[in-house]
C-alpha positions in Angstrom: 0.0 0.0 0.0 1.3 3.4 -0.9 2.1 5.8 1.9 -0.3 8.3 0.6 -3.2 5.9 0.7 -2.6 5.1 4.4 -5.4 6.3 6.7 -4.7 8.0 10.0 -5.1 5.8 13.0 -8.2 7.1 14.7 -9.3 10.7 14.5 -6.2 12.8 14.8 -7.6 16.1 13.7 -6.8 18.6 16.4 -9.4 21.0 17.7 -7.7 24.4 18.0 -9.0 25.5 21.4 -6.5 28.3 22.2 -7.8 31.8 22.5 -6.8 34.2 19.8 -6.9 38.0 19.6 -9.7 39.7 17.7 -8.7 43.3 18.4 -6.1 44.6 16.0 -2.7 45.4 17.5 0.3 47.1 15.8 3.3 44.8 16.1 6.6 45.4 14.2 4.7 47.5 11.7 2.0 44.9 10.9 -1.6 44.6 12.1 -2.3 41.6 14.3 -5.8 40.2 14.6 -5.8 36.4 14.7 -2.4 34.8 15.2 -3.5 31.3 14.1 -5.1 32.4 10.8 -3.4 31.6 7.5 -1.8 34.6 5.8 1.4 36.0 4.3 3.6 39.1 4.6 1.9 42.4 3.7 3.3 45.9 3.7 3.0 47.7 7.0 0.0 50.2 7.2 0.6 53.9 7.5 0.8 55.1 11.1 -2.7 55.4 12.6 -4.4 54.0 9.5 -6.8 51.3 10.5 -9.4 52.1 7.8 -10.1 50.2 4.6 -7.1 51.6 2.8 -4.6 50.6 5.5 -3.4 47.6 3.6 -3.8 48.9 0.1 -7.0 47.1 -0.7 -5.5 43.6 -0.3 -8.5 42.0 1.4 -10.4 41.1 -1.8 -9.7 37.5 -2.9 -10.1 38.1 -6.6 -7.5 37.9 -9.4 -6.4 41.5 -9.2 -5.3 41.1 -5.6 -5.1 37.3 -5.4 -1.4 37.2 -5.7 -0.7 40.0 -3.2 -2.8 38.1 -0.7 -1.0 34.8 -1.3 2.6 36.1 -1.7 5.3 37.5 0.4 5.5 41.2 -0.5 8.7 42.0 1.5 11.1 39.1 1.1 14.2 41.0 2.1 16.3 39.6 4.9 14.1 36.7 5.8 17.1 34.3 5.8 18.9 36.6 8.2 16.2 36.7 10.9 16.4 34.5 14.0 13.8 31.7 14.2 11.9 33.7 16.8 11.9 36.9 14.8 10.8 35.1 11.7 8.0 33.4 13.5 6.8 36.7 14.9 7.0 38.5 11.6 5.1 35.7 9.7 2.4 35.4 12.5 1.8 39.1 12.4 1.5 39.0 8.6 -1.0 36.1 8.7 -3.1 38.0 11.1 -2.9 41.2 9.0 -4.3 39.5 6.0 -7.3 38.1 7.8 -8.0 41.4 9.5 -7.9 43.2 6.1 -10.3 40.7 4.7 -12.8 41.0 7.5 -12.7 44.8 7.5 -13.2 45.1 3.7 -15.6 42.1 3.2 -17.3 41.5 6.4 -20.6 41.1 4.6 -19.2 38.0 2.9 -16.6 36.6 5.3 -16.6 35.9 9.1 -14.6 33.8 11.5 -15.6 30.3 12.5 -15.4 28.8 16.0 -11.6 28.3 15.6 -11.1 31.9 14.4 -10.5 30.8 10.9 -12.0 32.8 7.9 -15.0 31.3 6.2 -18.0 32.2 4.0 -20.5 34.2 6.1 -23.7 32.5 7.2 -23.0 29.0 5.7 -22.5 25.6 7.4 -21.7 22.5 5.4 -23.1 19.2 6.8 -22.4 15.6 5.9 -23.7 12.5 7.5 -27.0 14.0 8.9 -30.0 11.8 9.0 -33.6 12.9 8.3 -34.5 13.4 11.9 -31.5 15.7 12.5 -32.5 17.7 9.3 -36.0 18.2 10.7 -34.6 19.4 14.0 -32.4 21.9 12.2 -35.3 23.2 10.2 -37.3 23.6 13.4 -34.5 25.5 15.0 -34.6 28.1 12.1 -31.9 26.9 9.8 -32.4 27.0 6.1 -31.6 23.6 4.6 -30.5 22.9 1.0 -29.1 19.7 -0.5 -26.2 20.4 -2.7 -24.2 18.2 -5.1 -20.6 17.8 -6.1 -20.1 16.2 -9.5 -17.9 13.1 -9.4 -18.1 12.6 -5.6 -20.5 10.3 -3.8 -21.0 12.5 -0.8 -24.3 13.8 0.5 -23.8 17.4 1.4 -26.3 19.7 3.1 -25.8 23.4 3.1 -27.3 25.3 6.1 -28.1 29.0 6.2 -28.2 30.6 9.6 -31.1 32.2 11.5 -30.9 36.0 11.5 -28.4 37.4 14.0 -26.6 34.2 14.7 -22.9 34.2 14.3 -21.1 31.4 12.5 -19.2 30.3 15.6 -22.3 30.1 17.7 -24.2 28.3 14.9 -21.5 25.6 14.6 -21.8 24.8 18.3 -25.6 24.7 18.1 -25.6 22.5 15.0 -23.2 20.0 16.5 -25.5 19.7 19.5 -28.6 19.2 17.4 -26.9 16.7 15.0 -24.0 15.2 16.9 -23.6 12.2 14.5 -23.0 14.5 11.6 -19.9 16.4 10.5 -20.5 20.2 10.5 -18.0 22.6 9.2 -17.7 26.2 8.1 -17.1 26.9 4.4 -13.4 27.9 5.2 -11.3 30.0 2.9 -8.0 28.9 1.3 -5.2 31.3 0.1 -2.5 31.1 -2.5 0.9 30.0 -1.2 3.2 32.2 -3.3 3.6 35.6 -5.0 3.3 36.3 -8.7 3.3 39.8 -10.2 -0.3 40.8 -11.1 -0.9 42.6 -14.4 -3.9 44.0 -16.3 -6.8 41.7 -17.1 -6.0 39.1 -19.7 -7.7 36.7 -22.0 -8.2 33.2 -20.7 -6.2 30.3 -22.2 -8.6 28.1 -24.2 -7.4 25.2 -26.3 -10.5 23.0 -26.6 -11.6 20.0 -24.6 -9.2 17.9 -22.5 -9.3 14.1 -22.4 -8.7 11.7 -19.5 -5.3 11.6 -18.0 -4.8 15.4 -17.9 -3.1 17.3 -15.1 -5.6 19.3 -12.9 -5.0 22.7 -11.4 -7.2 24.2 -8.6 -6.4 27.9 -8.4 -7.3 31.1 -10.1 -7.9 31.1 -13.9 -5.1 30.8 -16.4 -4.3 33.5 -19.0 -3.4 32.8 -22.6 0.4 32.6 -23.0 2.7 31.3 -25.7 4.2 28.7 -23.4 0.8 27.2 -22.7 0.1 25.8 -26.2 -1.1 22.4 -25.0 -4.8 21.6 -24.5 -6.4 23.6 -21.7 -9.9 23.5 -20.5 -11.2 25.9 -17.7 -14.3 25.9 -15.6 -15.4 28.3 -12.8 -16.7 27.3 -9.4 -17.7 30.7 -8.0 -19.2 33.9 -9.3 -17.4 35.5 -12.2 -15.2 32.5 -12.9 -13.2 31.5 -14.8 -11.1 34.6 -14.9 -7.4 34.8 -15.6 -5.0 35.4 -12.6 -1.3 35.8 -12.4 -1.0 33.1 -9.7 -2.9 30.5 -11.7 -1.0 31.4 -14.9 2.4 31.0 -13.2 1.5 27.7 -11.6 0.1 26.3 -14.9 3.3 27.3 -16.8 5.4 25.4 -14.3 3.4 22.2 -15.0 3.0 22.3 -18.8 4.9 25.3 -20.1 6.7 24.6 -23.4 9.7 26.8 -24.0 10.2 25.4 -27.5 7.1 27.2 -28.7 8.0 30.6 -30.3 7.9 33.2 -27.6 7.2 30.6 -24.9 10.1 31.3 -22.6 8.9 29.0 -19.8 9.6 25.3 -19.5 7.4 23.3 -17.2 8.2 20.0 -15.5 6.0 18.2 -18.1 6.0 20.4 -21.2 2.8 20.4 -23.2 0.8 18.4 -20.8 -3.0 19.0 -21.1 -4.5 20.9 -18.3 -7.9 21.0 -16.5 -8.1 24.3 -14.7 -10.7 25.0 -11.9 -11.0 28.6 -10.9 -12.2 28.8 -7.3 -11.8 32.6 -7.0 -13.4 34.4 -9.8 -15.0 37.7 -8.7 -16.1 36.3 -5.3 -14.7 38.0 -2.2 -15.2 34.7 -0.4 -13.6 32.7 -3.2 -11.2 29.9 -2.5 -13.7 28.2 -0.1 -13.7 24.6 0.9 -17.0 23.9 -1.0 -15.6 25.4 -4.2 -12.5 23.3 -3.9 -14.6 20.2 -3.2 -16.7 20.8 -6.3 -13.5 21.4 -8.3 -12.1 18.1 -7.0 -15.2 16.3 -8.0 -15.0 17.7 -11.5 -11.4 16.6 -11.8 -12.3 13.1 -10.7 -15.2 12.9 -13.1 -13.0 14.1 -16.0 -10.3 11.5 -15.2 -7.5 13.8 -14.1 -4.3 12.0 -13.3 -2.6 14.5 -11.0 -4.2 17.6 -9.3 -2.1 20.5 -8.0 -3.5 22.7 -5.2 -1.1 25.6 -4.3 -3.5 26.9 -1.7 -3.4 26.7 2.1 -5.9 27.0 5.0 -7.3 25.0 8.0 -8.4 21.5 8.4 -12.0 21.1 7.2 -14.1 17.9 7.4 -15.8 18.3 4.1 -12.5 18.9 2.3 -10.9 16.0 4.0 -13.7 13.7 3.0 -13.6 14.8 -0.6 -9.9 14.3 -0.8 -10.3 10.7 0.5 -12.9 10.0 -2.1 -11.1 11.4 -5.1 -7.9 9.6 -4.0 -9.9 6.4 -3.9 -10.8 7.1 -7.6 -7.1 7.1 -8.5 -6.5 10.9 -8.6 -3.0 11.8 -7.2 -3.0 15.1 -5.3 -0.1 17.5 -4.8 -0.2 20.5 -2.5 2.1 23.3 -1.2 2.9 23.6 2.5 2.4 27.4 2.3 4.6 30.3 3.3 3.6 30.9 6.9 6.9 29.7 8.4 7.9 26.6 10.3 6.2 27.8 13.5 2.8 28.1 11.9 0.0 25.6 12.3 0.1 22.7 9.8 -1.3 23.7 6.4 -4.1 22.0 4.6 -4.7 20.3 2.3 -1.0 19.4 2.2 -1.3 17.9 5.7 -3.9 15.2 4.7 -2.2 11.8 4.5 -3.6 11.2 0.9 -1.8 14.4 -0.4 1.8 14.8 -1.5 3.1 17.8 0.5 5.7 19.9 -1.2 8.1 22.5 0.3 10.3 25.0 -1.6 14.1 25.6 -1.9 16.1 28.5 -3.2 18.8 28.6 -5.9 21.3 27.2 -3.4 19.1 24.3 -2.5 18.2 25.8 0.9 14.7 25.5 2.3 12.9 28.8 2.0 12.9 30.4 5.5 9.2 31.3 5.0 8.2 27.8 3.9 5.4 26.5 6.1 5.0 23.0 7.5 2.5 20.2 7.2 1.9 17.0 9.1 4.4 15.5 6.6 6.7 16.8 3.9 7.2 14.5 1.0 9.3 16.4 -1.5 11.0 19.7 -2.1 11.4 21.6 -5.4 12.5 25.1 -6.5 10.4 27.8 -5.0 12.6 30.9 -5.4 15.3 32.4 -7.8 13.1 31.3 -10.7 10.8 32.5 -13.4 7.2 31.6 -14.6 4.7 32.9 -17.1 3.1 36.2 -16.4 -0.2 37.8 -17.5 1.4 39.8 -20.3 2.7 36.9 -22.3 6.2 37.1 -20.9 7.7 35.8 -17.7 8.5 37.2 -14.3 10.1 36.2 -11.0 8.0 34.1 -8.6 8.6 33.0 -5.0 6.8 30.6 -2.7 5.9 27.0 -2.2 3.1 27.6 -4.6 5.6 27.3 -7.4 7.4 24.2 -6.0 4.2 22.1 -6.0 3.5 22.3 -9.8 7.1 21.1 -10.5 6.5 18.0 -8.4 3.1 17.5 -10.1 4.7 17.8 -13.5 7.3 15.2 -12.6 4.6 13.0 -11.3 2.8 13.3 -14.6 6.0 12.4 -16.4 7.1 9.5 -14.1 3.7 8.1 -13.3 4.2 7.0 -9.7 5.4 8.3 -6.3 8.1 5.6 -6.3 9.5 7.1 -9.5 9.7 10.5 -7.8 11.6 9.0 -4.9 14.1 7.5 -7.3 14.5 10.8 -9.1 14.8 12.9 -5.9 18.2 14.3 -4.9 19.1 14.5 -1.2 18.6 17.8 0.6 20.9 19.4 3.2 19.4 17.8 6.3 15.9 17.4 7.5 12.7 19.0 6.1 13.2 17.9 2.4 11.1 14.8 2.6 12.4 12.2 0.1 14.6 14.9 -1.5 14.6 17.7 -4.1 12.9 17.2 -7.5 13.3 19.2 -10.7 16.3 21.2 -9.3 17.1 22.5 -12.8 13.6 23.7 -13.5 14.2 27.4 -12.9 13.8 29.1 -16.3 16.4 31.6 -15.4 18.5 31.6 -18.5 
C-alpha cells in the first residue's frame, strides 16, 4: 500500500482551542488580529491608518489582488532573521491579511469557532439523518441539498437564522446533529507571489481528455508557453477569470519553451490541463466547498494528478472529498504554504492522501518562510526562478506555490510516487522529505 493511501489511525484532527486575539494590534509594523489564521507578509500600514485603505485594498480575494494576498511582498532579509523573529513576523502577517479581509468584506466573510476565515452564514453538513435535518429546520436553519459532481457525498448546506454568528451556529448544529460532520465553508489562500498585471484573456485550447493534469487555483491566462490543450471551468461567481498566480503555476506544470515566444519550460511540457477557478469575482472565493466541487469535476474528467497551491485550515468536508477522489485514483499534490515553520500545519497538504511539497532557493536551501505540514514528501524550486506572467512574458516568482506544480509535473511524467523517490536528490538535512525534485527547473537563462 502506498504511503499516501494510508489512513490516519483514529481521528487525529486537532481541535484548535487556544484563545486568539480579535482586536487589531500594531506589532513590528503589521496589524495583528488572529495569530492562528493563515496569511502571508503584507506591507505595514501607515501610522494610525486602520481604515479600509490601510493595507492597500488587499483584502479582496479576486485575481487583481489574489497574488498580493498569497505572496510575500517584502522578502528582504528573511534568511537573516532569527527563528523567533521570523515566526513573529510571519504570524503578524498572517493576522494582518485576515484582519484586512474581514474589514473590507465582512458582509461575505466571518470567523468560525476556531477563528479561521469562512464564507459568512454558511455551514456544510455531511452524515446528517432525516431526523436531524427536521430538527435543524425547526431551529430556524435553512436547509439545502447540494451536489458535487464526481463525488459520492451527501452534502447539506445550512443557512443561519438572522443574527446568529457562524461560531455560535456551529456549536448549536453540533448539539442538534452530533452524529454529523458540521464545518464552516473555510477559505484557502495562494501560497506564493506572482506579479499581477492587467486583465488578460483566458487560455482556451478545446476539450481535454482523460489523464490530464488538474489545477485548482485562479484562472489561467493565454500565454505562448501554454500551447497544449487547456480546459477551464469556474466554481464561483465571475469565474473563470485569468489570474497571475494560476497562470504562473500552470506554466510550471505544462509550459513549453520550444514554442515561439514561450520562454517557460514546465516540468511536463505540453501536458494537457484541466483548470478549476475557485476565486473568480467572489470576495469569499477559494472556499472549501468550491474546492470540493472542483475536485469532483477533476475526478469525473479522469484527471491523473491535481495541484492545489492553496493553504488553509483542516476542514471535514474537504478531508472527506480528498479521500474520495484519491480512492478514484487521482493523485494530489499541495504546497505547504509560506507561513513559516512555526505556523500551524497547512491543509490540504497535511492530509495523508496528499503529496506535500516545500520549496528551496537557488542554493538548495529550504525557504525560510516555507510552512509546515503534518508530513513533507518532496522539495522543489520555489525561489530564484521565473514563470509565465499575464502579459505573455515571464517574471520572477517565489513561494511554495511554485514548487508544487514542478512536483506535479514530474509525477505526470514519471507516473508513480516511487518514480519520484528514485528521481529525488538528497537535501541538506531534515525537512526535504524524500529529497529535491526538478532542481534544474528554474527558467532563469
